[in-house]
C-alpha positions, 0 to 999 in steps of 0.5 A, a space after each residue: 109242848 116244847 121238848 126238853 133237850 140238851 144241845 151241843 154244837 152249832 155245826 151243819 151235821 144235825 144229829 138227835 141222840 136217844 139214850 138207853 133204858 138207864 140213862 138220860 141226856 146227861 148220862 153219856 160219860 165224858 163223851 159230851 166233852 169230846 164232841 166236835 161243836 163246829 162240825 155238828 149239832 147234837 140234840 140229846 132228847 130226854 124221854 117222858 118220865 126221865 131227866 128233864 122230862 121226868 115230870 111230863 106225863 105220857 104213855 112211856 112207849 117207843 111210838 111216843 119217843 118217835 113222836 117226840 123226836 119228830 116234834 123236837 126236829 120240827 122245834 129245831 127247824 130240822 127237816 132232815 137229820 141223823 139219829 144215834 140211839 143207844 140200846 133201847 134208844 137204837 130201837 126207838 131210833 128204828 121206830 122214828 125211821 119207820 114213822 118218817 123215813 124221808 127225814 132220816 139221813 143216817 142211823 147209828 145204833 150203839 149196842 142197839 136192840 134189834 128191830 125184832 122182839 127181844 127174847 128173854 128166858 125166864 131168869 132174864 125176864 124176871 131180872 129185867 121186869 123186876 128192875 123198876 122197883 129193885 135197884 139190885 136188879 138194875 145193878 146186876 143188869 149193868 154189871 152183866 152187860 159190861 162183862 162183869 169187869 167194871 168198877 164198883 164205883 161206876 156201877 154205884 153211880 149208874 144205878 143211883 143216877 137211874 133211880 134218881 132221874 127216872 120214874 119207876 112206872 116209866 122205866 117199867 113201861 118202856 121195857 114193856 114197850 121195846 122188849 116185844 115190839 116187832 119192827 123188822 118187817 117195817 125196816 127190812 130193805 131200808 137203804 138209809 146208811 147204818 153204823 152199828 157199834 158193839 162193845 167187845 165185852 157185851 155178852 148179849 148184843 154181840 157183833 154176830 147178833 148185829 150181823 144176823 139182824 141189823 145187817 140182814 135187814 138194812 141194805 147199807 149197814 156196817 158193824 164195827 166192834 169197839 175194843 175195850 168196852 162192854 155195853 157202855 162205850 161212851 163211858 168205857 172208851 169215849 174218845 174211840 166212840 166219838 171218833 167212830 161216830 163222827 167219821 161215819 156222820 162226816 162220810 
């Protein structure tokens, strides 16, 4: 099966990009306009049940995302490549690393879910697990993770995109996959170079959380805070985000 994806650039640095729980390959804000197409080759994957793969049946799980990432790399002829994963996509990227560590050159986590289970209190669990069928829950989550500071128009557009391009059963199943999954023992001690970017206004996935998780598990991991952003630097501060990403990949 051919893996649907969005391709930007033809450069020598090869990167597979994994979107967040709410997004798709198309929902990266104006970042798509600022990527260097001569220095890099970016392949933005859509998960099964989302975007260009909305009608592709699947288990809707992180192991399945890893299978599709490796199949896409084979399809592109990429023996090795780097990974960029946002939020849920950051945990999915770690699943790929566990599956095929010899193929991963560098790893970038953008406001990434750590490898351990993501703990939720009762209210948070109700909010998240109710989001598959409730657009209001999706809006509340997006508002929360961007620090209750973004425009109403942006929230409206993000919620509409999420509801239009993802199947509710896929949305629910991915949460049930990434939230309890524990990859921490499998990634501990990995020497792959890692960059973790967090938004200054993200109240949950903070720099302190990343230092206690990602930086504790990966031997070569730097954590950087993106000023002026919450959970969505590609939308909130796109130029700063691209600059950080491409400097790390070039280095």
